[in-house]
C-alpha positions as CSV (number, residue, x, y, z in Angstrom):
1,M,77.3,87.4,103.6
2,D,78.7,89.5,100.8
3,N,77.9,88.3,97.3
4,T,80.3,90.6,95.5
5,K,81.8,89.1,92.4
6,Y,85.0,90.8,91.2
7,S,85.4,91.2,87.5
8,K,88.6,90.2,85.7
9,V,89.3,93.9,85.1
10,Y,88.8,94.7,88.8
11,R,91.1,91.9,89.9
12,I,93.9,92.8,87.4
13,I,93.8,96.5,88.5
14,H,93.7,95.5,92.2
15,W,96.7,93.2,92.0
16,T,98.8,95.4,89.7
17,I,98.2,98.3,92.0
18,A,99.1,96.1,95.0
19,V,102.3,94.8,93.4
20,S,103.3,98.4,92.4
21,F,102.8,99.6,96.0
22,L,104.9,96.7,97.3
23,L,107.7,97.5,94.8
24,L,107.6,101.1,95.9
25,L,107.8,100.1,99.5
26,I,110.8,97.9,98.8
27,T,112.7,100.9,97.3
28,I,111.7,103.1,100.2
29,F,112.7,100.4,102.7
30,L,116.1,99.9,101.1
31,R,116.7,103.7,101.1
32,L,115.9,104.0,104.8
33,T,117.9,100.9,105.8
34,W,120.7,99.1,103.9
35,M,121.1,101.6,101.1
36,N,120.9,104.7,103.3
37,K,123.5,107.1,101.9
38,N,125.2,107.5,105.3
39,N,125.5,103.7,105.8
40,M,126.8,103.2,102.3
41,A,129.3,106.1,102.7
42,A,130.6,104.4,105.9
43,I,131.0,101.1,104.1
44,I,132.8,102.8,101.2
45,Q,135.1,104.6,103.7
46,D,135.8,101.4,105.6
47,Y,136.8,99.7,102.3
48,L,139.0,102.7,101.2
49,S,140.8,102.9,104.5
50,G,142.3,99.5,103.8
51,T,143.6,100.7,100.4
52,N,145.2,104.0,101.7
53,Q,142.7,106.0,99.8
54,V,140.7,108.8,101.3
55,L,137.5,110.6,100.2
56,S,135.8,113.5,101.9
57,Q,132.4,112.9,103.5
58,E,130.8,114.8,100.7
59,Q,132.5,112.6,98.1
60,L,131.4,109.5,99.9
61,I,127.8,110.6,100.1
62,D,127.9,111.5,96.4
63,L,129.3,108.1,95.5
64,A,126.6,106.4,97.7
65,K,123.9,108.3,95.9
66,K,125.3,107.3,92.5
67,I,125.3,103.6,93.6
68,R,121.7,103.7,94.6
69,Q,120.5,105.8,91.7
70,P,119.3,102.8,89.6
71,M,117.0,101.9,92.4
72,W,115.5,105.4,92.4
73,I,115.0,105.2,88.6
74,W,112.9,102.1,89.2
75,H,111.0,104.0,92.0
76,I,110.2,106.7,89.4
77,Y,109.1,104.2,86.7
78,I,106.9,102.3,89.1
79,G,105.4,105.7,90.1
80,Y,104.6,106.3,86.4
81,V,102.9,102.9,86.2
82,L,100.9,103.7,89.3
83,V,99.8,107.0,87.8
84,G,98.5,105.1,84.8
85,L,96.8,102.4,87.0
86,F,95.1,105.0,89.1
87,C,93.8,106.9,86.1
88,I,92.3,103.7,84.8
89,R,90.9,102.9,88.3
90,L,89.2,106.3,88.5
91,I,87.8,105.9,85.0
92,L,86.5,102.4,85.3
93,P,83.3,103.3,87.2
94,V,82.2,105.2,84.1
95,F,82.3,101.9,82.2
96,R,80.7,100.0,85.1
97,H,83.7,97.7,85.7
98,M,84.2,99.0,89.2
99,K,81.9,100.9,91.6
100,F,82.4,104.3,93.0
101,Q,82.8,104.1,96.8
102,N,79.9,106.2,98.2
103,P,80.1,106.5,102.0
104,L,77.1,108.8,102.1
105,D,74.6,106.1,101.1
106,K,72.0,106.0,103.9
107,T,71.5,102.2,103.5
108,L,75.1,101.4,104.5
109,S,76.0,100.1,108.0
110,T,78.5,101.9,110.1
111,K,81.1,99.3,109.2
112,Q,80.4,99.7,105.5
113,K,80.6,103.5,105.8
114,F,84.0,103.2,107.6
115,Q,85.3,100.9,104.8
116,K,84.2,103.3,102.1
117,W,85.6,106.4,103.9
118,T,88.9,104.5,104.4
119,Y,89.1,103.8,100.6
120,I,88.3,107.4,99.7
121,I,90.9,108.8,102.1
122,F,93.4,106.3,100.8
123,Y,92.6,107.3,97.1
124,L,93.0,111.0,98.0
125,C,96.4,110.3,99.8
126,V,97.6,108.3,96.7
127,I,96.5,111.1,94.4
128,V,98.5,113.6,96.5
129,S,101.5,111.2,96.5
130,L,101.3,110.7,92.7
131,I,101.0,114.4,92.0
132,T,103.8,115.4,94.4
133,G,106.0,112.6,92.8
134,L,105.3,113.9,89.3
135,I,106.1,117.5,90.4
136,I,109.4,116.3,92.0
137,V,110.5,114.6,88.8
138,L,108.9,116.8,86.1
139,G,108.1,120.1,87.8
140,P,110.1,123.3,88.4
141,K,113.1,122.9,90.7
142,E,111.8,125.5,93.2
143,F,108.9,123.1,94.0
144,K,111.1,120.0,94.5
145,K,111.9,120.5,98.2
146,P,108.4,121.3,99.5
147,M,106.9,118.5,97.3
148,E,109.5,116.0,98.7
149,E,108.5,116.9,102.2
150,I,104.9,116.0,101.4
151,H,105.8,113.0,99.3
152,V,107.8,111.4,102.1
153,L,104.7,111.2,104.2
154,S,103.4,108.6,101.8
155,I,105.0,105.8,103.6
156,Y,102.9,106.4,106.7
157,Y,99.5,106.2,105.1
158,L,100.6,103.4,102.8
159,V,101.8,101.1,105.5
160,A,98.8,102.0,107.7
161,F,96.4,101.3,104.8
162,I,98.0,98.0,103.9
163,G,97.8,96.9,107.6
164,I,94.1,98.0,107.9
165,H,93.3,96.4,104.5
166,I,94.9,93.0,105.2
167,A,93.4,92.9,108.8
168,G,89.9,93.8,107.4
169,V,90.1,91.2,104.6
170,L,91.2,88.5,107.1
171,I,88.5,89.5,109.6
172,A,85.9,89.3,106.7
173,E,87.3,86.0,105.5
174,F,87.0,84.4,108.9
175,T,83.6,85.9,109.9
176,N,80.8,86.9,107.6
177,Q,82.4,87.1,104.2
178,K,83.9,83.6,103.7
179,G,85.5,83.3,100.3
180,I,86.4,86.9,99.8
181,I,90.1,86.1,99.4
182,S,89.4,83.4,96.7
183,N,87.0,85.8,95.0
184,I,89.6,88.6,94.6
185,V,92.2,86.0,93.4
186,S,90.1,83.9,91.0
187,G,86.8,85.8,90.7
188,T,84.7,83.0,92.2
189,K,84.0,82.1,95.8
190,K,85.0,78.7,97.0
191,D,82.4,77.0,99.1
192,K,83.6,76.1,102.6
């Protein structure tokens, strides 16, 4: 049984990072589905056809992009928040509020090594996503396109990690780490 007690700092960082990721996923999901520029252009064209007005496909796409622009501004702001949260997350082990995930510890079981490697790979992917996002927004224009190609891959590791993380937590909760969910929510384990 795991006796880990999560500090208030750890829990605040954990949940603010989780909420930030969910908000980013919502903006990505909307962009890929209902607010897709081509779908929106078709809706606008359909509306305009009833008013005897016509716009070119390029004008329709530009208008669709302008409509969804506020959503992308939020995506950028949430990205800035996530940069700050990850900087704090990486600094906290120095102040002993969070531990560094060391997968090379010889005393760890195979399962524990897998968990730690998963987190390290996740952190590295997040760092790449944050850096590419910052370059897209703040960097030179000639780097924008290649950085966007890398940044778009974020959705794949993020969705995969969230699935693995939730599955792992549920497995732990219902097997050998009862109370892990209440511990990360309230900081204390509830006896079952």
